[in-house]
C-alpha positions in Angstrom: -22.0 -24.1 -74.9 -25.5 -23.6 -76.4 -27.5 -20.5 -76.9 -30.6 -19.9 -74.7 -33.4 -17.3 -74.9 -35.4 -16.4 -71.8 -38.5 -14.5 -72.8 -41.0 -12.3 -70.8 -39.0 -12.4 -67.6 -39.6 -9.9 -64.8 -36.0 -9.0 -64.4 -34.9 -7.7 -60.9 -31.6 -6.0 -61.3 -29.7 -2.9 -60.2 -32.7 -1.4 -58.4 -35.2 -1.9 -61.1 -37.9 -4.5 -62.1 -38.5 -4.7 -65.9 -40.0 -7.2 -68.2 -37.2 -8.3 -70.6 -35.9 -11.0 -72.8 -32.5 -12.3 -72.0 -30.4 -13.9 -74.8 -27.5 -16.1 -73.7 -24.7 -17.2 -75.9 -21.5 -19.0 -75.1 -22.2 -18.8 -71.4 -22.7 -15.1 -71.2 -25.6 -12.6 -71.5 -25.3 -11.5 -75.1 -28.4 -9.2 -75.3 -31.1 -7.7 -73.1 -34.2 -6.3 -74.7 -38.0 -6.0 -74.8 -38.3 -8.5 -77.7 -35.4 -10.7 -78.7 -37.5 -13.4 -80.4 -35.5 -13.0 -83.6 -32.4 -14.3 -81.9 -31.3 -17.8 -83.0 -31.5 -19.8 -79.8 -31.0 -23.5 -79.3 -33.7 -23.4 -76.6 -36.3 -20.9 -75.4 -37.6 -20.6 -71.8 -40.9 -18.7 -71.5 -40.6 -17.0 -68.1 -44.0 -15.2 -68.2 -45.1 -14.3 -64.7 -41.8 -15.3 -63.2 -39.0 -13.3 -61.8 -35.4 -13.5 -63.0 -32.7 -12.7 -60.5 -28.9 -12.6 -60.6 -27.8 -15.9 -59.0 -27.0 -15.6 -55.3 -23.3 -15.4 -54.5 -22.9 -17.0 -51.1 -19.9 -15.6 -49.4 -19.8 -18.1 -46.6 -20.2 -21.9 -46.8 -18.6 -25.0 -45.3 -18.7 -27.8 -47.8 -16.6 -30.1 -45.7 -14.1 -31.3 -48.3 -11.4 -32.5 -47.8 -11.4 -34.5 -44.6 -15.0 -34.2 -43.3 -16.8 -35.7 -46.2 -19.1 -37.8 -44.1 -21.0 -34.5 -43.4 -20.8 -33.1 -46.9 -18.7 -32.7 -50.0 -18.2 -30.3 -52.9 -20.4 -32.4 -55.2 -23.4 -32.8 -52.9 -23.3 -29.3 -51.3 -22.9 -27.5 -54.7 -25.9 -29.5 -56.0 -27.9 -28.3 -53.0 -26.7 -24.8 -53.7 -27.9 -24.7 -57.4 -31.2 -26.3 -56.3 -31.5 -23.3 -54.0 -30.7 -20.7 -56.6 -27.1 -20.1 -55.6 -24.7 -19.9 -58.5 -21.4 -19.1 -56.8 -20.0 -19.7 -53.4 -16.9 -18.9 -51.2 -15.9 -21.9 -49.1 -14.3 -21.8 -45.6 -10.9 -23.2 -44.5 -11.7 -25.3 -41.5 -11.5 -28.6 -43.2 -8.8 -31.3 -42.8 -6.1 -30.5 -43.7 -6.7 -26.8 -42.9 -6.6 -24.4 -45.8 -3.8 -22.3 -44.4 -1.2 -22.5 -47.2 -1.1 -22.2 -51.0 -0.8 -26.0 -51.5 -4.1 -26.7 -49.6 -5.8 -23.8 -51.4 -4.8 -25.1 -54.8 -5.9 -28.6 -53.8 -9.4 -27.4 -53.2 -9.5 -25.5 -56.5 -8.6 -28.7 -58.3 -11.2 -30.7 -56.5 -13.9 -28.1 -57.2 -13.0 -27.9 -60.9 -13.8 -31.6 -61.1 -16.9 -31.7 -58.9 -18.6 -28.4 -58.3 -21.9 -27.6 -60.0 -21.6 -23.9 -59.0 -18.8 -21.4 -59.4 -16.3 -21.4 -56.6 -13.6 -19.6 -54.6 -11.9 -20.4 -51.4 -10.6 -18.5 -48.4 -7.1 -18.8 -47.0 -7.4 -19.4 -43.3 -5.5 -17.6 -40.7 -3.8 -19.4 -37.8 -1.4 -18.4 -35.0 1.5 -19.5 -37.1 0.9 -18.7 -40.8 1.3 -15.0 -41.0 4.0 -15.3 -43.6 1.6 -17.3 -45.8 -0.9 -14.5 -45.5 1.6 -11.8 -46.3 2.7 -13.6 -49.5 -0.8 -14.4 -50.7 -1.7 -13.4 -54.3 -4.8 -11.3 -53.8 -6.5 -13.1 -56.8 -5.7 -16.5 -55.4 -8.4 -16.5 -52.7 -11.7 -14.7 -52.1 -10.3 -13.4 -48.8 -8.5 -14.2 -45.5 -10.7 -15.9 -42.9 -9.9 -15.2 -39.3 -11.7 -17.0 -36.5 -11.6 -14.5 -33.6 -13.7 -16.9 -31.6 -13.8 -20.6 -30.9 -13.8 -22.6 -34.1 -13.5 -26.2 -35.3 -10.2 -27.3 -36.7 -7.9 -25.5 -34.3 -8.1 -22.3 -36.2 -8.7 -19.8 -33.3 -6.3 -16.8 -33.7 -5.9 -15.5 -30.2 -2.4 -14.0 -30.1 -2.7 -10.2 -30.2 0.5 -9.7 -32.1 -0.6 -12.2 -34.8 -4.0 -10.5 -35.2 -2.3 -7.1 -35.5 0.1 -8.6 -38.2 -2.9 -10.0 -40.1 -4.8 -6.7 -40.1 -1.6 -4.7 -40.9 -0.3 -6.9 -43.8 -3.3 -8.6 -45.3 -3.0 -8.2 -49.1 -6.8 -8.6 -49.6 -10.0 -8.5 -47.6 -10.1 -9.9 -44.1 -13.3 -11.7 -43.0 -13.9 -12.5 -39.4 -15.9 -14.8 -37.1 -16.3 -12.7 -34.0 -17.0 -14.3 -30.6 -14.9 -13.9 -27.4 -13.6 -17.3 -26.4 -12.8 -16.6 -22.7 -16.3 -15.2 -22.1 -17.8 -18.2 -23.8 -15.8 -20.7 -21.7 -16.7 -18.9 -18.5 -20.4 -19.1 -19.5 -20.0 -22.8 -20.3 -18.6 -23.5 -16.9 -21.4 -21.6 -15.2 -24.1 -23.5 -17.1 -22.4 -26.8 -16.7 -22.4 -26.3 -13.0 -26.1 -25.7 -13.1 -27.2 -28.4 -15.6 -24.3 -30.8 -15.9 -23.6 -32.0 -19.5 -27.2 -31.8 -20.6 -27.6 -28.1 -20.9 -30.9 -27.0 -22.6 -30.3 -25.9 -26.1 -32.2 -22.7 -25.2 -29.2 -21.7 -23.2 -27.0 -21.5 -26.3 -27.6 -17.8 -26.9 -26.8 -17.1 -23.3 -23.5 -19.0 -23.4 -22.5 -17.5 -26.8 -23.9 -14.2 -25.6 -24.4 -10.8 -26.9 -21.5 -9.6 -24.8 -19.2 -12.2 -26.3 -20.1 -11.2 -29.8 -19.8 -7.5 -29.2 -16.4 -7.7 -27.4 -14.9 -9.6 -30.4 -16.5 -7.7 -33.2 -15.7 -4.3 -31.7 -12.1 -5.5 -31.4 -12.1 -6.5 -35.0 -13.5 -3.1 -36.0 -10.9 -1.3 -33.9 -8.1 -3.2 -35.5 -9.4 -2.5 -39.0 -9.6 1.2 -38.2 -6.1 1.3 -36.7 -4.5 -0.4 -39.8 -7.0 0.7 -42.5 -7.8 -2.9 -43.2 -10.5 -3.9 -45.6 -12.7 -5.8 -43.1 -15.9 -7.8 -43.6 -17.5 -9.0 -40.3 -19.5 -12.2 -40.8 -22.9 -13.5 -39.4 -23.8 -10.7 -37.1 -26.5 -11.7 -34.6 -27.1 -8.9 -32.1 -28.8 -5.5 -32.0 -25.8 -4.1 -30.0 -23.3 -4.9 -32.8 -25.3 -2.7 -35.3 -23.8 0.4 -33.7 -20.3 -0.7 -34.9 -21.3 -0.1 -38.6 -22.4 2.8 -40.7 -25.0 3.1 -43.4 -24.2 4.4 -46.8 -23.0 3.3 -50.2 -20.9 0.2 -50.3 -18.2 1.9 -52.4 -17.5 4.3 -49.5 -16.9 1.6 -46.9 -13.7 0.0 -45.6 -15.6 -2.0 -43.0 -18.7 -4.0 -44.0 -21.1 -6.5 -42.4 -22.9 -9.7 -43.2 -26.0 -11.4 -41.9 -27.1 -14.9 -42.5 -30.5 -16.3 -43.6 -31.1 -18.4 -40.4 -30.6 -15.4 -38.1 -33.2 -13.6 -40.1 -35.7 -16.4 -39.9 -35.3 -18.1 -36.4 -35.2 -16.6 -32.9 -34.8 -18.0 -29.4 -38.5 -18.9 -29.4 -37.6 -21.7 -31.9 -35.3 -23.6 -29.6 -38.2 -25.5 -27.9 -39.3 -27.0 -31.2 -36.0 -27.2 -33.1 -33.4 -27.7 -30.4 -30.0 -28.6 -31.7 -31.2 -28.3 -35.3 -30.8 -24.5 -35.0 -27.7 -24.7 -32.8 -25.1 -22.6 -34.7 -22.2 -20.2 -33.9 -22.9 -17.4 -33.4 -26.2 -18.4 -31.8 -29.7 -17.6 -32.9 -30.7 -15.0 -30.3 -33.7 -12.8 -29.4 -36.6 -11.8 -31.6 -35.5 -8.2 -31.0 -32.0 -9.0 -32.3 -33.6 -10.6 -35.4 -35.6 -7.5 -36.0 -32.6 -5.3 -35.6 -30.8 -7.3 -38.2 -33.7 -7.1 -40.6 -33.9 -3.3 -40.1 -30.1 -3.0 -40.6 -30.3 -4.7 -44.0 -32.9 -2.2 -45.1 -30.9 0.7 -43.8 -27.7 -0.5 -45.4 -25.9 -1.0 -42.1 -25.6 -4.6 -43.2 -24.3 -5.1 -46.7 -24.5 -8.8 -47.5 -26.7 -11.8 -46.7 -25.2 -15.3 -46.9 -25.8 -18.7 -45.4 -22.9 -20.1 -43.4 -24.1 -23.4 -44.7 -22.5 -26.0 -42.4 -23.9 -29.5 -42.6 -23.6 -32.2 -39.9 -25.1 -35.6 -39.9 -28.5 -36.2 -38.3 -26.9 -38.5 -35.7 -24.3 -35.9 -34.8 -27.1 -33.4 -34.2 -28.9 -35.7 -31.7 -26.2 -35.3 -29.1 -26.5 -33.4 -25.8 -25.5 -29.7 -25.7 -21.8 -30.2 -25.7 -21.8 -33.1 -28.1 -24.2 -31.7 -30.8 -22.1 -29.7 -33.2 -23.0 -26.2 -34.3 -24.0 -25.5 -37.9 -27.0 -25.9 -40.2 -27.5 -27.0 -43.9 -29.0 -23.9 -45.5 -28.0 -23.4 -49.2 -31.0 -25.2 -50.7 -33.5 -22.8 -49.0 -31.5 -19.6 -48.8 -33.2 -17.8 -51.7 -36.8 -18.9 -50.9 -36.3 -18.0 -47.2 -35.2 -14.5 -48.3 -38.3 -14.3 -50.6 -40.4 -15.1 -47.6 -39.3 -11.7 -46.2 -40.6 -10.2 -49.4 -44.0 -11.8 -48.9 -44.0 -10.5 -45.4 -43.4 -7.0 -46.6 -39.9 -6.8 -44.9 -37.7 -6.7 -48.0 -38.2 -5.5 -51.5 -37.0 -7.8 -54.3 -34.5 -5.2 -55.3 -33.0 -5.3 -51.8 -32.8 -9.0 -51.8 -30.9 -9.0 -55.1 -28.6 -6.2 -53.8 -27.6 -8.0 -50.6 -27.3 -11.5 -52.1 -25.7 -10.7 -55.5 -24.7 -7.1 -56.4 -23.0 -6.2 -53.1 -21.1 -9.5 -52.9 -19.7 -8.9 -56.4 -18.7 -5.4 -55.6 -17.3 -6.0 -52.2 -15.1 -8.9 -53.2 -14.3 -7.4 -56.7 -15.7 -10.3 -58.6 -15.1 -10.2 -62.4 -18.3 -10.2 -64.6 -20.7 -11.8 -62.1 -23.5 -10.7 -59.8 -25.5 -8.5 -62.2 -27.7 -9.1 -65.2 -25.6 -7.2 -67.7 -24.6 -7.7 -71.3 -21.2 -9.4 -71.4 -21.5 -10.8 -67.9 -21.7 -14.5 -67.2 -25.2 -15.9 -67.2 -25.5 -16.8 -63.6 -29.3 -16.5 -63.1 -32.1 -17.7 -60.9 -35.7 -17.9 -62.2 -38.2 -17.9 -59.3 -42.0 -18.3 -59.1 -43.3 -16.2 -56.2 -46.7 -18.0 -56.3 -45.6 -21.6 -56.3 -44.9 -23.0 -52.8 -41.9 -25.0 -51.8 -42.9 -27.7 -49.3 -39.6 -28.6 -47.6 -40.7 -32.0 -46.4 -41.8 -33.1 -49.9 -38.7 -31.8 -51.6 -35.6 -33.8 -52.5 -32.7 -32.5 -50.3 -29.4 -32.6 -52.0 -27.1 -31.8 -49.1 -25.4 -35.0 -48.0 -26.7 -34.8 -44.4 -30.3 -35.2 -45.7 -32.1 -32.8 -43.3 -33.1 -29.2 -43.1 -33.7 -26.8 -40.2 -36.7 -25.6 -42.2 -38.4 -29.0 -42.0 -42.1 -28.6 -41.6 -42.2 -25.2 -43.3 -44.0 -24.3 -46.6 -42.3 -21.4 -48.4 -44.5 -19.3 -50.6 -42.0 -19.2 -53.5 -40.0 -21.7 -55.4 -36.9 -22.0 -57.6 -37.9 -22.7 -61.2 -34.4 -22.9 -62.7 -30.8 -22.0 -62.0 -28.3 -21.2 -64.7 -24.6 -21.4 -64.1 -22.5 -19.8 -66.9 -25.4 -20.1 -69.2 -26.1 -23.8 -68.5 -29.2 -25.0 -66.8 -27.9 -26.5 -63.5 -31.3 -27.0 -61.9 -34.8 -27.1 -63.4 -38.2 -28.6 -62.5 -37.0 -30.0 -59.2 -33.9 -31.8 -60.6 -30.2 -31.0 -60.6 -28.3 -31.4 -63.8 -25.2 -33.3 -62.5 -23.2 -32.7 -65.7 -22.9 -29.0 -65.2 -19.6 -27.7 -63.8 -19.0 -24.3 -62.3 -15.9 -22.2 -62.9 -13.2 -20.7 -60.7 -14.3 -17.2 -59.8 -12.0 -14.4 -61.1 -11.3 -11.3 -59.1 -10.5 -7.8 -60.4 -7.8 -6.9 -57.8 
């Protein structure tokens, strides 16, 4: 580890914006102050005119390893993450083999220790037959328990009521849910297949994976959590109707929390004509009014966290007809700049963006010494330039799939540098492939 001094940065942290120097030693933030020029540093970065944020902690990604590595892998997707200002991630269990036992969980930790450029943790997945594995889970061994309460890849749908009740009753740590009602979706698919055959227009996706299907499942999850006093985090909300299930207020006072994803804040049903399958995801991108309701819910603290649900597929896979084109988008490389776009539009403050992408994730999941710019904390930092555009089509894409749903867009901001545990993992448009992230520790 080397020492590093960042000078004259506009530091956005814990509801404030201040010009500060940040001195980093042995991977951690050693000092914060107005003038730290006397500190002996191996390197100095002059951040004049640039904003320094805590690195984004993405609580929902699919990096595809093991078993689906033609789409993505830990090395490539974590490179895309640090290029996008993400310093830590929580990865999902629907890989091959499924991450539904301790052995599969540990295998992924060992893989990430060798390959990941960003810090990492993994979910234990729930299935209809692994309740005992969930009950015996060490709360510090996984970021949480992932329950697909809607159709999923990898045969992970949990649809037995008694198993769902057991998970919510006995989960030793936070439960996170994907909420869509499968029977309703299947009925809608049959209806649209009868009308269009196999080549259903992509614009029908939010009608098939409808508001009603989302609400039925998410309201059921909330009901279960209230019944068993479960710590519940509902992922990627997409509808105005679902906002009524959650309450505003300080995160510390909540047992039930909510997440939104960057693509649902950016796209709406109006974009299907131009983007087609490139914005096909589950839950679906829906109406502009739903998007606005989610934006409003972030500002009102109904929604606590913003993540990506990064889910790469190959370009060829995405060219299929409605039922053949898989759902999911590669998003980590543009998550932070897409959030900053909402700042430029006057929709979010910089302080709100930091709260939803860093502070709240650290607090909600009880992460040890990350998510804030504080003395003694790990130096996971993102330096951004609000006045230097990112032209997506001119930029190297690090995700293995090699495409972005933001193709053709020019973001107003750019990532200048990303630090992971005090090491420069990305700078001047290039990833430092020698950096390795660390396993995330939890205070539980």
